[in-house]
C-alpha atoms as a printed R data frame, in Angstrom:
    type eleno elety resid chain resno       x       y      z
1   ATOM     1    CA   MET     A     1 -13.104  46.925 22.790
2   ATOM     2    CA   LYS     A     2 -11.104  44.950 25.319
3   ATOM     3    CA   LYS     A     3  -7.547  45.249 25.077
4   ATOM     4    CA   VAL     A     4  -5.633  41.927 24.116
5   ATOM     5    CA   THR     A     5  -3.122  40.699 26.755
6   ATOM     6    CA   ILE     A     6  -0.417  38.202 26.704
7   ATOM     7    CA   GLN     A     7  -2.623  35.912 28.787
8   ATOM     8    CA   ASP     A     8  -5.374  36.233 26.209
9   ATOM     9    CA   ILE     A     9  -2.911  35.042 23.522
10  ATOM    10    CA   ALA     A    10  -1.733  32.099 25.896
11  ATOM    11    CA   ALA     A    11  -5.234  30.894 26.479
12  ATOM    12    CA   GLU     A    12  -6.166  30.961 22.942
13  ATOM    13    CA   MET     A    13  -3.301  28.931 22.086
14  ATOM    14    CA   GLY     A    14  -3.219  26.384 24.673
15  ATOM    15    CA   LEU     A    15   0.177  27.465 25.668
16  ATOM    16    CA   SER     A    16   1.615  29.020 29.134
17  ATOM    17    CA   ARG     A    17   1.819  32.901 29.609
18  ATOM    18    CA   ASN     A    18   5.485  32.364 30.065
19  ATOM    19    CA   THR     A    19   5.996  30.747 26.805
20  ATOM    20    CA   VAL     A    20   4.035  33.513 24.926
21  ATOM    21    CA   ALA     A    21   5.831  36.294 26.890
22  ATOM    22    CA   LYS     A    22   9.264  34.600 25.751
23  ATOM    23    CA   ALA     A    23   8.044  34.735 21.920
24  ATOM    24    CA   LEU     A    24   7.232  38.149 22.041
25  ATOM    25    CA   ASN     A    25   9.979  39.567 24.008
26  ATOM    26    CA   GLY     A    26  13.066  37.761 22.632
27  ATOM    27    CA   GLY     A    27  13.083  34.870 25.094
28  ATOM    28    CA   LEU     A    28  14.498  31.372 24.105
29  ATOM    29    CA   VAL     A    29  11.788  29.559 22.354
30  ATOM    30    CA   SER     A    30  11.805  27.435 19.109
31  ATOM    31    CA   ALA     A    31  11.663  29.463 15.667
32  ATOM    32    CA   GLN     A    32   8.227  27.464 15.171
33  ATOM    33    CA   THR     A    33   6.828  28.549 18.406
34  ATOM    34    CA   LYS     A    34   7.966  32.187 17.903
35  ATOM    35    CA   GLN     A    35   6.108  32.005 14.690
36  ATOM    36    CA   ALA     A    36   2.970  30.829 15.744
37  ATOM    37    CA   VAL     A    37   2.786  33.098 18.780
38  ATOM    38    CA   VAL     A    38   3.561  36.192 16.821
39  ATOM    39    CA   GLN     A    39   1.055  35.339 14.265
40  ATOM    40    CA   LYS     A    40  -1.740  34.783 16.627
41  ATOM    41    CA   ALA     A    41  -0.790  37.970 18.586
42  ATOM    42    CA   TRP     A    42  -1.059  39.955 15.141
43  ATOM    43    CA   GLN     A    43  -4.568  38.128 14.335
44  ATOM    44    CA   MET     A    44  -5.830  38.984 17.818
45  ATOM    45    CA   GLY     A    45  -4.799  42.689 17.590
46  ATOM    46    CA   TYR     A    46  -2.207  42.726 20.270
47  ATOM    47    CA   ALA     A    47  -1.223  46.261 20.532
48  ATOM    48    CA   LYS     A    48   2.153  45.983 22.053
49  ATOM    49    CA   LEU     A    49   3.389  43.672 19.003
50  ATOM    50    CA   ASP     A    50   6.798  44.998 17.977
51  ATOM    51    CA   LYS     A    51   6.660  45.603 14.261
52  ATOM    52    CA   ASN     A    52  10.226  44.732 13.627
53  ATOM    53    CA   LEU     A    53   9.574  41.300 15.066
54  ATOM    54    CA   LEU     A    54   6.437  40.817 12.857
55  ATOM    55    CA   GLU     A    55   8.545  41.588  9.906
56  ATOM    56    CA   GLU     A    56  11.296  39.234 10.892
57  ATOM    57    CA   VAL     A    57   8.903  36.503 11.201
58  ATOM    58    CA   LYS     A    58   7.456  37.288  7.920
59  ATOM    59    CA   THR     A    59  10.875  37.445  6.336
60  ATOM    60    CA   THR     A    60  12.044  34.141  7.832
61  ATOM    61    CA   PHE     A    61   8.582  32.499  6.793
62  ATOM    62    CA   ARG     A    62   9.229  33.712  3.394
63  ATOM    63    CA   ARG     A    63  12.706  32.264  3.222
64  ATOM    64    CA   ILE     A    64  12.690  28.864  4.761
65  ATOM    65    CA   ASN     A    65   8.965  27.686  4.522
66  ATOM    66    CA   THR     A    66   8.606  24.361  2.747
67  ATOM    67    CA   GLY     A    67   4.892  24.253  3.954
68  ATOM    68    CA   THR     A    68   2.970  24.272  6.905
69  ATOM    69    CA   ILE     A    69   1.787  21.613  9.514
70  ATOM    70    CA   LEU     A    70  -1.580  22.523 11.149
71  ATOM    71    CA   VAL     A    71  -2.128  21.369 14.581
72  ATOM    72    CA   LEU     A    72  -5.748  21.320 15.767
73  ATOM    73    CA   PHE     A    73  -6.240  21.542 19.708
74  ATOM    74    CA   ASN     A    74  -8.972  22.278 22.055
75  ATOM    75    CA   ARG     A    75  -8.498  24.732 25.179
76  ATOM    76    CA   MET     A    76  -7.342  22.199 27.594
77  ATOM    77    CA   GLN     A    77  -4.224  23.305 29.469
78  ATOM    78    CA   SER     A    78  -1.371  21.405 31.277
79  ATOM    79    CA   ILE     A    79   2.321  20.690 31.467
80  ATOM    80    CA   PHE     A    80   1.738  17.472 29.393
81  ATOM    81    CA   TRP     A    81   0.175  19.802 26.186
82  ATOM    82    CA   THR     A    82   2.958  22.446 26.662
83  ATOM    83    CA   ARG     A    83   5.628  19.646 26.308
84  ATOM    84    CA   ALA     A    84   3.893  17.952 23.544
85  ATOM    85    CA   LEU     A    85   3.677  21.088 21.438
86  ATOM    86    CA   ALA     A    86   7.313  21.701 22.096
87  ATOM    87    CA   GLY     A    87   8.056  18.453 20.656
88  ATOM    88    CA   ILE     A    88   5.858  19.043 17.678
89  ATOM    89    CA   SER     A    89   7.344  22.469 17.155
90  ATOM    90    CA   ASN     A    90  10.999  21.304 17.141
91  ATOM    91    CA   ALA     A    91  10.323  18.304 14.964
92  ATOM    92    CA   VAL     A    92   8.338  20.465 12.422
93  ATOM    93    CA   ASN     A    93  11.279  23.048 12.334
94  ATOM    94    CA   ASP     A    94  13.933  20.203 11.802
95  ATOM    95    CA   GLU     A    95  11.922  18.933  8.803
96  ATOM    96    CA   GLY     A    96  11.795  22.370  7.295
97  ATOM    97    CA   TYR     A    97   8.132  23.191  7.883
98  ATOM    98    CA   ARG     A    98   6.433  25.570 10.065
99  ATOM    99    CA   MET     A    99   3.850  24.821 12.735
100 ATOM   100    CA   GLN     A   100   0.483  26.492 12.827
101 ATOM   101    CA   LEU     A   101  -1.636  25.840 16.129
102 ATOM   102    CA   HIS     A   102  -5.266  26.314 15.654
103 ATOM   103    CA   VAL     A   103  -7.635  26.257 18.907
104 ATOM   104    CA   VAL     A   104 -10.936  24.734 17.618
105 ATOM   105    CA   ASP     A   105 -14.021  26.616 18.574
106 ATOM   106    CA   ASP     A   106 -16.627  24.208 20.321
107 ATOM   107    CA   ASN     A   107 -19.281  25.591 18.037
108 ATOM   108    CA   ASP     A   108 -17.399  24.405 15.003
109 ATOM   109    CA   ARG     A   109 -19.335  20.900 15.104
110 ATOM   110    CA   ASP     A   110 -18.719  20.386 11.228
111 ATOM   111    CA   GLY     A   111 -15.278  21.797 10.798
112 ATOM   112    CA   GLU     A   112 -16.443  24.390  8.278
113 ATOM   113    CA   GLU     A   113 -14.999  27.322 10.241
114 ATOM   114    CA   THR     A   114 -11.589  25.330 10.657
115 ATOM   115    CA   VAL     A   115 -11.471  24.430  6.876
116 ATOM   116    CA   ARG     A   116 -12.176  28.058  5.931
117 ATOM   117    CA   LEU     A   117  -8.907  28.985  7.991
118 ATOM   118    CA   ILE     A   118  -6.691  26.377  6.309
119 ATOM   119    CA   ALA     A   119  -3.922  28.079  4.213
120 ATOM   120    CA   GLU     A   120  -2.839  26.971  0.830
121 ATOM   121    CA   ASP     A   121   0.434  26.023  2.021
122 ATOM   122    CA   VAL     A   122  -0.715  23.505  4.569
123 ATOM   123    CA   LYS     A   123   0.544  20.077  3.965
124 ATOM   124    CA   GLY     A   124  -0.608  18.064  6.823
125 ATOM   125    CA   ILE     A   125  -2.704  18.201  9.917
126 ATOM   126    CA   ILE     A   126  -2.222  16.726 13.406
127 ATOM   127    CA   PHE     A   127  -5.228  16.318 15.558
128 ATOM   128    CA   LEU     A   128  -3.712  16.850 18.935
129 ATOM   129    CA   SER     A   129  -7.067  16.337 20.933
130 ATOM   130    CA   VAL     A   130  -9.916  13.899 20.449
131 ATOM   131    CA   PHE     A   131 -12.526  15.765 18.331
132 ATOM   132    CA   PRO     A   132 -16.013  14.129 17.508
133 ATOM   133    CA   ILE     A   133 -16.002  12.087 14.195
134 ATOM   134    CA   ARG     A   134 -18.533  14.492 12.612
135 ATOM   135    CA   PHE     A   135 -15.889  17.343 13.020
136 ATOM   136    CA   VAL     A   136 -12.912  14.989 11.896
137 ATOM   137    CA   LYS     A   137 -14.952  13.923  8.620
138 ATOM   138    CA   GLY     A   138 -15.505  17.667  7.962
139 ATOM   139    CA   ILE     A   139 -11.862  18.381  8.140
140 ATOM   140    CA   SER     A   140 -11.337  15.258  5.852
141 ATOM   141    CA   ARG     A   141 -12.825  17.070  2.917
142 ATOM   142    CA   THR     A   142  -9.531  18.862  2.420
143 ATOM   143    CA   LYS     A   143  -7.955  15.560  1.219
144 ATOM   144    CA   LEU     A   144  -4.817  16.467  3.263
145 ATOM   145    CA   PRO     A   145  -2.736  13.827  5.057
146 ATOM   146    CA   MET     A   146  -3.757  13.362  8.846
147 ATOM   147    CA   SER     A   147  -2.567  12.150 11.979
148 ATOM   148    CA   PHE     A   148  -4.243  11.717 15.227
149 ATOM   149    CA   PHE     A   149  -3.175  11.564 18.842
150 ATOM   150    CA   ASN     A   150  -5.567   9.394 20.791
151 ATOM   151    CA   SER     A   151  -9.091   8.434 19.400
152 ATOM   152    CA   PRO     A   152 -12.474   7.821 20.696
153 ATOM   153    CA   VAL     A   153 -13.218   4.372 22.295
154 ATOM   154    CA   ASN     A   154 -14.761   3.371 18.964
155 ATOM   155    CA   ALA     A   155 -11.905   4.183 16.574
156 ATOM   156    CA   GLN     A   156 -13.243   2.622 13.514
157 ATOM   157    CA   GLU     A   157 -14.247   5.634 11.875
158 ATOM   158    CA   TYR     A   158 -10.801   7.444 12.845
159 ATOM   159    CA   ILE     A   159  -8.525   4.689 11.276
160 ATOM   160    CA   LYS     A   160  -9.993   5.008  8.101
161 ATOM   161    CA   LEU     A   161  -9.048   8.766  7.707
162 ATOM   162    CA   GLY     A   162  -5.274   8.620  9.112
163 ATOM   163    CA   ASP     A   163  -2.654   7.303 11.284
164 ATOM   164    CA   VAL     A   164  -3.714   7.094 15.139
165 ATOM   165    CA   ILE     A   165  -0.912   7.060 17.813
166 ATOM   166    CA   ASN     A   166  -1.724   6.221 21.367
167 ATOM   167    CA   LEU     A   167   0.221   5.656 24.609
168 ATOM   168    CA   GLU     A   168   0.561   2.215 26.070
169 ATOM   169    CA   GLY     A   169  -1.737   2.217 29.173
170 ATOM   170    CA   PHE     A   170  -3.046  -1.370 29.771
171 ATOM   171    CA   TYR     A   171   0.182  -2.984 30.762
172 ATOM   172    CA   SER     A   172   1.846   0.017 32.465
173 ATOM   173    CA   MET     A   173  -1.452   0.597 34.563
174 ATOM   174    CA   GLY     A   174  -1.805  -2.971 35.278
175 ATOM   175    CA   SER     A   175   1.848  -3.124 36.665
176 ATOM   176    CA   LEU     A   176   1.284   0.034 38.817
177 ATOM   177    CA   ALA     A   177  -1.807  -1.610 40.314
178 ATOM   178    CA   ASP     A   178   0.041  -5.123 40.750
179 ATOM   179    CA   TYR     A   179   2.614  -3.020 42.824
180 ATOM   180    CA   LEU     A   180   0.102  -1.341 45.023
181 ATOM   181    CA   ILE     A   181  -1.724  -4.704 45.633
182 ATOM   182    CA   ARG     A   182   1.361  -6.885 46.055
183 ATOM   183    CA   GLN     A   183   3.915  -4.496 47.685
184 ATOM   184    CA   LYS     A   184   1.919  -1.981 49.509
185 ATOM   185    CA   GLY     A   185  -1.079  -4.324 50.646
186 ATOM   186    CA   CYS     A   186  -3.750  -2.164 49.070
187 ATOM   187    CA   THR     A   187  -7.217  -3.705 48.875
188 ATOM   188    CA   ARG     A   188  -9.656  -0.821 48.746
189 ATOM   189    CA   PHE     A   189  -9.450   1.347 45.478
190 ATOM   190    CA   ALA     A   190 -11.156   4.149 43.937
191 ATOM   191    CA   TYR     A   191 -10.714   5.153 40.350
192 ATOM   192    CA   ILE     A   192 -11.115   8.435 38.807
193 ATOM   193    CA   GLY     A   193 -10.828   8.773 34.917
194 ATOM   194    CA   PHE     A   194 -12.981   9.234 31.903
195 ATOM   195    CA   ALA     A   195 -12.817   5.594 30.967
196 ATOM   196    CA   GLU     A   196 -15.451   6.164 28.175
197 ATOM   197    CA   GLY     A   197 -14.112   9.414 26.622
198 ATOM   198    CA   SER     A   198 -10.971   7.806 24.839
199 ATOM   199    CA   ARG     A   199  -9.313   4.377 23.690
200 ATOM   200    CA   MET     A   200  -6.247   5.568 25.556
201 ATOM   201    CA   ILE     A   201  -7.786   6.233 28.769
202 ATOM   202    CA   GLN     A   202 -10.148   3.121 28.465
203 ATOM   203    CA   ALA     A   203  -6.952   0.924 28.110
204 ATOM   204    CA   ARG     A   204  -5.617   2.475 31.493
205 ATOM   205    CA   TYR     A   205  -8.956   1.623 33.144
206 ATOM   206    CA   LEU     A   206  -8.887  -1.899 31.791
207 ATOM   207    CA   GLY     A   207  -5.270  -2.430 32.878
208 ATOM   208    CA   PHE     A   208  -6.457  -1.553 36.330
209 ATOM   209    CA   LEU     A   209  -9.359  -3.740 36.259
210 ATOM   210    CA   ASN     A   210  -7.240  -6.736 34.915
211 ATOM   211    CA   SER     A   211  -4.826  -6.299 37.689
212 ATOM   212    CA   CYS     A   212  -7.785  -6.253 40.309
213 ATOM   213    CA   ASN     A   213  -9.300  -9.312 38.827
214 ATOM   214    CA   ARG     A   214  -5.944 -11.384 38.684
215 ATOM   215    CA   ASN     A   215  -5.309 -10.365 42.484
216 ATOM   216    CA   HIS     A   216  -8.972 -11.309 43.416
217 ATOM   217    CA   ILE     A   217  -9.702  -7.708 44.458
218 ATOM   218    CA   GLN     A   218 -13.373  -6.967 44.890
219 ATOM   219    CA   LEU     A   219 -13.952  -3.283 43.992
220 ATOM   220    CA   ASP     A   220 -16.416  -1.050 45.657
221 ATOM   221    CA   ALA     A   221 -18.810   0.388 42.991
222 ATOM   222    CA   GLU     A   222 -19.546   3.439 44.694
223 ATOM   223    CA   LEU     A   223 -15.664   4.413 44.237
224 ATOM   224    CA   GLN     A   224 -15.294   3.963 40.619
225 ATOM   225    CA   TYR     A   225 -15.909   7.250 38.667
226 ATOM   226    CA   THR     A   226 -15.564   6.685 35.017
227 ATOM   227    CA   ARG     A   227 -17.606   9.390 33.589
228 ATOM   228    CA   PRO     A   228 -17.497  12.987 34.475
229 ATOM   229    CA   SER     A   229 -20.746  14.822 34.822
230 ATOM   230    CA   ASN     A   230 -19.988  17.361 31.721
231 ATOM   231    CA   ASN     A   231 -18.666  14.373 29.511
232 ATOM   232    CA   ILE     A   232 -15.480  16.168 28.813
233 ATOM   233    CA   SER     A   233 -13.015  15.844 31.488
234 ATOM   234    CA   PHE     A   234 -12.641  15.800 35.357
235 ATOM   235    CA   SER     A   235 -12.038  19.496 36.219
236 ATOM   236    CA   TYR     A   236 -10.989  20.529 39.710
237 ATOM   237    CA   ALA     A   237 -14.520  21.322 40.746
238 ATOM   238    CA   MET     A   238 -15.881  17.812 39.528
239 ATOM   239    CA   VAL     A   239 -13.035  15.826 41.435
240 ATOM   240    CA   GLU     A   240 -13.709  18.041 44.393
241 ATOM   241    CA   GLU     A   241 -17.247  16.914 44.335
242 ATOM   242    CA   VAL     A   242 -16.433  13.285 43.646
243 ATOM   243    CA   VAL     A   243 -14.118  13.455 46.829
244 ATOM   244    CA   ALA     A   244 -16.626  15.173 48.837
245 ATOM   245    CA   ASN     A   245 -19.072  12.457 48.322
246 ATOM   246    CA   MET     A   246 -17.010   9.551 48.892
247 ATOM   247    CA   PRO     A   247 -18.393   7.231 51.593
248 ATOM   248    CA   TYR     A   248 -14.917   6.934 52.702
249 ATOM   249    CA   ILE     A   249 -11.199   7.454 51.852
250 ATOM   250    CA   PRO     A   250  -9.907   4.127 50.371
251 ATOM   251    CA   GLU     A   251  -6.353   3.050 50.730
252 ATOM   252    CA   ALA     A   252  -5.429   3.889 46.984
253 ATOM   253    CA   ILE     A   253  -7.028   6.113 44.269
254 ATOM   254    CA   ILE     A   254  -6.105   5.612 40.642
255 ATOM   255    CA   CYS     A   255  -6.245   8.524 38.352
256 ATOM   256    CA   GLU     A   256  -6.234   8.739 34.879
257 ATOM   257    CA   ASP     A   257  -3.345  11.138 34.607
258 ATOM   258    CA   ASP     A   258  -1.232  13.628 36.771
259 ATOM   259    CA   ASP     A   259  -3.675  16.612 36.274
260 ATOM   260    CA   VAL     A   260  -6.376  14.545 38.011
261 ATOM   261    CA   ALA     A   261  -3.998  13.158 40.559
262 ATOM   262    CA   ARG     A   262  -3.180  16.715 41.439
263 ATOM   263    CA   HIS     A   263  -6.887  17.583 41.724
264 ATOM   264    CA   VAL     A   264  -7.498  14.556 44.006
265 ATOM   265    CA   SER     A   265  -4.793  15.409 46.451
266 ATOM   266    CA   LEU     A   266  -5.730  18.845 46.770
267 ATOM   267    CA   ALA     A   267  -9.506  17.866 47.167
268 ATOM   268    CA   ILE     A   268  -8.584  15.404 49.950
269 ATOM   269    CA   LEU     A   269  -6.352  17.839 51.761
270 ATOM   270    CA   GLN     A   270  -9.408  20.187 52.032
271 ATOM   271    CA   LYS     A   271 -11.629  17.462 53.124
272 ATOM   272    CA   ASP     A   272  -9.232  15.646 55.478
273 ATOM   273    CA   PRO     A   273  -5.565  16.934 55.891
274 ATOM   274    CA   GLN     A   274  -4.436  13.692 57.910
275 ATOM   275    CA   ALA     A   275  -6.061  11.428 55.159
276 ATOM   276    CA   VAL     A   276  -3.971  12.974 52.250
277 ATOM   277    CA   LYS     A   277  -1.031  11.672 54.217
278 ATOM   278    CA   LYS     A   278  -1.879   8.134 54.237
279 ATOM   279    CA   VAL     A   279  -3.841   7.643 51.006
280 ATOM   280    CA   ILE     A   280  -1.894   6.267 47.974
281 ATOM   281    CA   ILE     A   281  -2.539   8.334 44.787
282 ATOM   282    CA   THR     A   282  -1.325   7.374 41.336
283 ATOM   283    CA   GLY     A   283  -1.159   9.422 37.949
284 ATOM   284    CA   PHE     A   284   0.125   9.132 34.666
285 ATOM   285    CA   ASN     A   285   2.440  11.174 32.347
286 ATOM   286    CA   ASN     A   286   5.113  12.047 34.919
287 ATOM   287    CA   THR     A   287   4.329  15.783 34.720
288 ATOM   288    CA   LEU     A   288   4.271  16.815 38.433
289 ATOM   289    CA   GLU     A   289   6.284  19.592 39.526
290 ATOM   290    CA   PRO     A   290   9.057  18.321 42.280
291 ATOM   291    CA   ASP     A   291   7.664  21.053 44.720
292 ATOM   292    CA   PHE     A   292   4.152  19.955 44.761
293 ATOM   293    CA   PHE     A   293   3.162  19.354 48.385
294 ATOM   294    CA   LYS     A   294   2.292  15.486 47.992
295 ATOM   295    CA   ASN     A   295   5.558  14.416 46.381
296 ATOM   296    CA   ASP     A   296   4.708  10.485 46.694
297 ATOM   297    CA   ILE     A   297   2.198  10.389 43.827
298 ATOM   298    CA   ILE     A   298   3.037   7.417 41.949
299 ATOM   299    CA   THR     A   299   3.006   7.864 38.135
300 ATOM   300    CA   VAL     A   300   4.008   6.528 34.665
301 ATOM   301    CA   ASP     A   301   6.635   8.055 32.663
302 ATOM   302    CA   VAL     A   302   5.958   9.113 29.217
303 ATOM   303    CA   ARG     A   303   8.511  10.505 26.703
304 ATOM   304    CA   ILE     A   304   6.245  13.672 25.944
305 ATOM   305    CA   GLU     A   305   8.470  15.469 23.617
306 ATOM   306    CA   GLU     A   306   9.312  12.294 21.690
307 ATOM   307    CA   LEU     A   307   5.589  11.554 21.297
308 ATOM   308    CA   GLY     A   308   5.284  15.033 19.776
309 ATOM   309    CA   ARG     A   309   8.135  14.245 17.138
310 ATOM   310    CA   ARG     A   310   6.570  10.782 16.495
311 ATOM   311    CA   LEU     A   311   3.255  12.522 15.435
312 ATOM   312    CA   VAL     A   312   5.050  14.983 13.018
313 ATOM   313    CA   LYS     A   313   7.038  11.861 11.498
314 ATOM   314    CA   SER     A   314   3.741  10.199 11.096
315 ATOM   315    CA   VAL     A   315   2.165  13.119  8.974
316 ATOM   316    CA   ILE     A   316   5.075  13.976  7.064
317 ATOM   317    CA   ASP     A   317   5.711  10.504  6.054
318 ATOM   318    CA   ARG     A   318   2.149  10.350  4.828
319 ATOM   319    CA   VAL     A   319   2.814  13.823  2.981
320 ATOM   320    CA   LYS     A   320   5.681  12.434  1.322
321 ATOM   321    CA   CYS     A   321   4.069   9.101  0.512
322 ATOM   322    CA   PRO     A   322   0.322   9.455  0.535
323 ATOM   323    CA   THR     A   323  -0.356   5.769 -0.511
324 ATOM   324    CA   MET     A   324   1.159   4.380  2.594
325 ATOM   325    CA   ASP     A   325  -1.059   1.910  4.555
326 ATOM   326    CA   ILE     A   326  -2.766   3.732  7.605
327 ATOM   327    CA   SER     A   327  -1.143   2.722 10.945
328 ATOM   328    CA   PHE     A   328  -2.401   2.372 14.583
329 ATOM   329    CA   THR     A   329   0.680   2.902 16.766
330 ATOM   330    CA   THR     A   330   1.097   2.471 20.427
331 ATOM   331    CA   ILE     A   331   4.085   4.075 22.068
332 ATOM   332    CA   ALA     A   332   5.600   2.418 25.219
333 ATOM   333    CA   THR     A   333   5.184   3.936 28.613
334 ATOM   334    CA   TYR     A   334   7.350   3.514 31.949
335 ATOM   335    CA   PRO     A   335   5.817   2.951 35.394
336 ATOM   336    CA   ARG     A   336   7.845   4.753 38.050
337 ATOM   337    CA   LEU     A   337   7.459   2.464 41.139
338 ATOM   338    CA   ASN     A   338   8.792   3.255 44.476
């Protein structure tokens, strides 16, 4: 039987290896993150788990637990998700609850496996990823309060089941595109982002299109990439293929977020080291590391930890007052223009 490693636990939870290592070795992490990591390590059979640490977490849980807020997630990993989870964990802790993170298996299409894992003390559920409505409806059978970060393009079914919180993208992306057109003189654009995958990403694409229309920019249809081949996300391999097949490198490439922007810059560097110095690349979320080789990527700032707190507030308000009207909330974002 394969020995469970810290990296295995990190991959299962969607956290960084460093965060998991700190939680298991007395490093500085929130009590809720520590609780979740130790619990997952125990469930997975991590052989090096300190028994005293496990007992400490169990004792703390018995003493302070008001209930559990379950966070449902997929396996996507990035700085954005790590920071969002940190915000959720801190807010849950402040409210006197504990956080349980569950990475949903792709094969759990009806939510039956996830429902079986929901403990009796779970008071509310946060959906941190966009899941198919079939899965969401399966979870809704628990009658627990639910809040969603982001939603499918057609969100009608979602907003019948719980609060939906999105990041503003239409106006911020439009402002970013206006800046490139009016201040940088760009007229040739590519777009790379799953515009049909979620309401939030679609809003970013529509904001970009609106700016182009207002500024009389005719887009080259061959450079608009709005659906990844796997219908999930633009991985590095997919972005590399997109860039390799571009008929030419345009003046600017608009990306759905910083992860895609990072992939694009690396792919162009591989294709044409000179072109990567000239092309303007934009992202979203402001999660690029300062030492990344292309430090002129234009992005949109998001208060990610505050987003996590807003999700917690939403679901706990509904725990306290189940008859509240369902809300559809859009949180402001802030273009970082040079």
